[in-house]
N, C-alpha and C positions, 0 to 999 in steps of 0.2 A: 503494500500498500503504500503511496508517495506522501510526501510529510507537505499539506498545508505549506504558502509561501509565508505565512505569520510563523505558525513554528520553525520553520529555515531558517526565518532572518533573526530571528530569537538567538538560534543556533550561532549563526556566524555573525552575527554585529554586537563585538564587544563593548560593554554596560560599566561604568564609572567604577564599582567594586570590581571585574575584572583590567582595568586599566590599571597603570603605572601610576601612582603617583609623582607630583612632580616633582625630581629632588630637589635639595637644600641645595641654594645661589654661593652658599663656603666654598671656599676649595682650602684643602690642605695639604704639603708638600710631600711629598713619596721619595722615598730611596730603590730604586730599580737599578740591570744591569744589564746595558740596551748595545746591541751593535746599531754601528750608526752607518755602514757599510757591507758591502759582502764580503768583507774581510772576513765576518763573524766575530774577532777579537770584543769581547764585550767588555765597558767602562762603565762605569759607577756612572748612574745619572738620577737628577733629582728630575721631577714632575709633578703635574698638581692634579691631583682628586680633586672629586666631592668628596664632602665630608658625607658622614655616614647617614643615613631617614631613618624615621623611626622601624623602617625594617627591614634593618639590612643589619646583617651580623659582624662581629667584630672581633678573628680571628688572629691571633700572635700566631706568622710562621715562621719557624727557628730552623729549616730545614728547606728546598725544593730542588727538581734536580731538573733537566733539558734530559726529553725522551729526541731520537732523530729527530720526526719530525722540526721539532724545533732548532735544530742543526740546519737543520733543511730551509727553512726560513727567514735564521739568521745571514745564511750565506744564496740568500737569496737566489739557490736553486732550480725555482719552479718557476721566476725573471716577476713573481708580484709582490716580490715584500717593499713596503710602506718603511722607511726610516723614519724616525729609531723605532726599533723596536727591540717587546722589553719581553724573551724567551721564557716560556715556565711559565 
């Protein structure tokens, strides 16, 4: 049995409860290790990111790793990397 147009619309049209809330306008400074060109060499990189919102979770990252896909992106092996890139 086909769905009525009103039911179909309700399934595909986001409502306010499903839409992301506007992010806070404040920013914070973060430190990452970024590749700036296709050499893939990572150097410390300071960047701005939005402050956490009420629905965000803050975690402390003690360690991280890079998978082979991160290496491909850092070295622009696929020709579509936008630098700087913070892999991992």
